[in-house]
Each structure stands twice: as structure tokens, then as C-alpha cells.
N, C-alpha and C positions, 0 to 999 in steps of 0.2 A: 441440613445435610446436605443437600446440590452444590455449597462451598464446597465442601471437603472431598465429596466423588469427586468434581471437576479437577483439581489439583492430584488427587491421589492420582485421575486417572492419564492427566496432563503427563506425569511425571512416566507413569508405566506405558503408554504408546509411546512419549519420547525417547524410549530406550529399547523401546520395539524396535524405533528406526535405522535403530546400528545396523540389524543386514543388509537392508536396504544401501544402506551407506558403503558398504560393501562392494554389495549389486555395482552401486552407479563406479565405483574405482577398478571391479572386474569390465567391464562394458568399454569403460578409457582404457585398457591396457589391452584391450580386443582392438581397440582404433574404432569401432560403434557409436562414433561421435553425435550423431542425429541418434540412434536411438537410447542412449545417454539422455542426452536432453531431451526427450519424448517421457522414459521415467522418469527423470529430476522435477518434472511439472507435473506429471498423474501424482507419483505419490506425495509430495509435497503438498498440492492441492487435496487429495481427501485426506490428510492428516488435519489441513485448516478447518474441512468442512465438518469433518469428526469433533473438532471440539465445539463447533458454533452448536453443533448439534447438541452436545451432552450438556450445552448451557438451558436447552428446554427450549430453543427458540429459533424460531422462522423467518429466512429472509423470504424478498420478495424481489427479483429486477428488473427494474424499467430499461427501456434503452439497447438492449443486444446489441440490435442490428446497426447502433451504433460507434461500438468496436471495430477499428481498420485489422484488414485482413494483410499479411504476410510483412505490417508497416512499425517501425521503430516510433513507439510516441514517448511523450512522460504524460501519467495521471497524474491530475491536481485535484484535489480533492480536501473536505474537513473535517477537522481531527473533534470526534465526539468521545470518545475512550478508549479503554484498552483492547476490544474489542473488533478495531478498524482495520488492524495487519491483517487478523483472519478472516475477516470481510472480505474486502477485496483480497486476498491472495487466493482465498478459496472458490470464490464465485464472479470473480470477474476474470474469465476461462482466458487467459493469455499468460503465458511466460513472461517474468518481470518479478524485476528488484524493487528494492526500496529505499528511502535515504532513512539511517538508522541509528538513536544516537549510539555513540561509539562507549557504552554501557553494554549494550548487548553485547558483546565481545567474553564478557567474561561468563554466559548462560552454555555448558558444556553441550555439546551434540545440537542445540539448538545450532549455533555459531556455523557451523558444520555446513547443516543449512543453505544457512544466509551466503555463506559464501558461494554452494554451486548456483543460488538464484541471481547470484553476482548483484547484492544488496551491497552500498558503500556507506560507511562509517562514519559520520560526523561529533566531530569534540566539539561541542555547542557551548563551552567555556570560552572560547576563543575567536577571536574575527578571523584570525589566521585557520585555526579546524576546520568554522566553518566554508570558508571559499575554497580550502581545498579539497572539502567535499563534492563543492559542486566540481568542482575541474577533474573530480575523479568521476564525476556522475557524468561528466561530458563525455572523459573516454570512452565509458560504459555504453553511454548512446551509440557513441562511433562505431563502435563493436557491434550494435547489433539487439542490442538488449535494454527489452524495454524498462524504465522504472517512475514508482510513485511518491515522491513528492507531499507531507503536507505543511503547507506556506502557511499557516497561520502558528509552526511551532511548538504547540504543546496541545493537550486535550482541552476544552470548552469545558468537559463534563454537561454538557446541555446543547438546546436548543440555539442557542446564540452562538454565531460565530465571530471570533477575533480578527483583525485587520488582519489582511495576508503582507506577509515580508517581498516587498518587490526582489529583493536578493533572490527570490527564491526563483523567480521566473528565466532567469538567466541557465538554469539548467534545460532549455527548452529553444530560449531566442537564439544563444547563440552559437550550440550547433545545427538549428535551423530543426527542429524535431517538431511534430505538433503536438500539441495537445490537447487529453482528450479530459474535459472536468467530468467529476462524480461526485455526486452529494450523500449522504451519509446522512439519512433519518432514523433515530430513534435507538441506536448503541449506547448512548451512554444508558440507556435502560435497562442493560443487564450487570450491571455494577455498580458504575460512577452514583442513580439516582439513589442505591440500596445501601451507600456506605457500604460499598465493596463486598457485597454477598453479591451472589451468581442469584439471579434469580429471570425466568425466560422474559423474552421480548420480542415484539414483532419489528423488523428490521425494512428498512427499505432502502433501497442501491439505487440511482437514478444514471445511469450512463448520457451524459449528454452530447450532442454532435462535436464532431474533432475539430476545434480551433487551428489554423497553418498560423504558424509562424514564421516560416523565409520569404525577404522581401518585404518583410514588413516596414512601413515604413518610423520616423523617428517618435511622433505623432501617439503614432496607434502600439508602437511597443512602451510608451509611456501609460497609456489607458490600458492596457494589458491585465494585469491584476484586477484592476475594478470592476472590468468585462469580466474574467473567470469569477471573480466571488459575486458580482450578481446573477450570474448563470445557477453558479450552486447553491447559492441560498433560496430562488428561484422555487427548487425542489423540497423547499421547507417549509412547518405551516407557517405562517400568513402574519404570525404576530411574533415571530423569533424570524425574519425572512433579509427584516430592515438592516443594515451593514455600520 
């Protein structure tokens, strides 16, 4: 019943965001761009948090003092399950978009909100599509909008981590944007562990200290993916922390 209730509520509340989209348009027409951006962050964050709460799950956030103020960053995280994006968008209190698979463009209303928070869509079926998304992401970062990327490329559906794709790190290193590593621990227990049925779980989000990428040596750039992966793995259960 919880799974049915969650999906029913998801659809109803999603439709319920249409008036909020209209308000965003009004604020833009009135030239109130700062008010518009603040409203987009507040409305989208609340919707994400509500979706987590309706699953019956609880969330613990560690290391909030590591969130930078007034600085564009790339959040790099492990990827355990379908609830990772709502978790990061709802509980990491900074405006940000994320690198998303292009299929998300087919979801009505959701795609409008994704565009408003400056998400970048990636066609993973071709190298050209993936490279194009990184280029577009770099433009987004240079415009002052932070992004989230999952360098594993797909959900692990458990505590273990897959190898981080080094190409993902160009998103941060090319424009010289700092990286904030984040560990997601337990999100797969909400859905993936239960045969895709939604059940309550406790999820821990650990925000690690920021890593500066500007001015890194060639050797440091080469070891950066391993450094970030090791940092993220350090906050996972010990038996699954090894890469």
C-alpha cells in the first residue's frame, strides 16, 4: 500500500506544482529574477523533501559546515538508488542542478522544473552525447550554477561502489570549479533492496570538505578520481568501503 500511495501522491503533488510554475513565469516577466530563483529553490526543495518523507524514511545529514557559501561547485556522489536525486536536491541546502539521463526529458512537468534548476541532459548511448553534456555542464558552471554528477554512471543498488569514470571529473577540472564529495549511505534500502517496493529506511548523507581543482598538477589531476572515490567510500560501511 505504501508504494501505491507514494506513486499516487507523486503524480498528484507533481500536478499541484503547475501553479508554482506559473508563479515563476510571473516573477520572470516582472523582472524579479532574484526572487524567482529563490522561489524555484524553495519550491523544488520542498517537493523533494516531501517525496522522501512520504516513503517513511528518515535522513541524517553530516558535515553541513562543509557546504561553501556563494561559490559554484560540482557535487560528486556515489549512486545507490532512485531516491538519490530527491535526497541530494532536498537535503543539501544549496541551489543546484544535476547531470541527468536524456530520458528524463520525457517526463511531463518534471522536465520543466529540471530546466529551471539548470539540469543538463546526457545521451549516454553515444560518446558524442556524453561529451556534449560535459561541455554543456561546463557552460552551466561558468554561468554560476552548481551541478551534481554521479561518476559511477548507474545505480549500484547496494553499499558497494563501482569504478568512477574519470571523464566525469572534467566537469569540474576544465573550468577549475571546486568539488564537494558526498556519500550516500542507505538510499537503496528505500526501493532497490525491496524489489522496487517502497519501504522506510534511514539514509545518511555525509558532506566532505571541498577539494580545490584549480591549478592542480597533471599528476594530481590523474589521481583525483581515486582521491574522491576513496573519500566517498570512507563514510560507507567498512565491509563495503573498498573500491
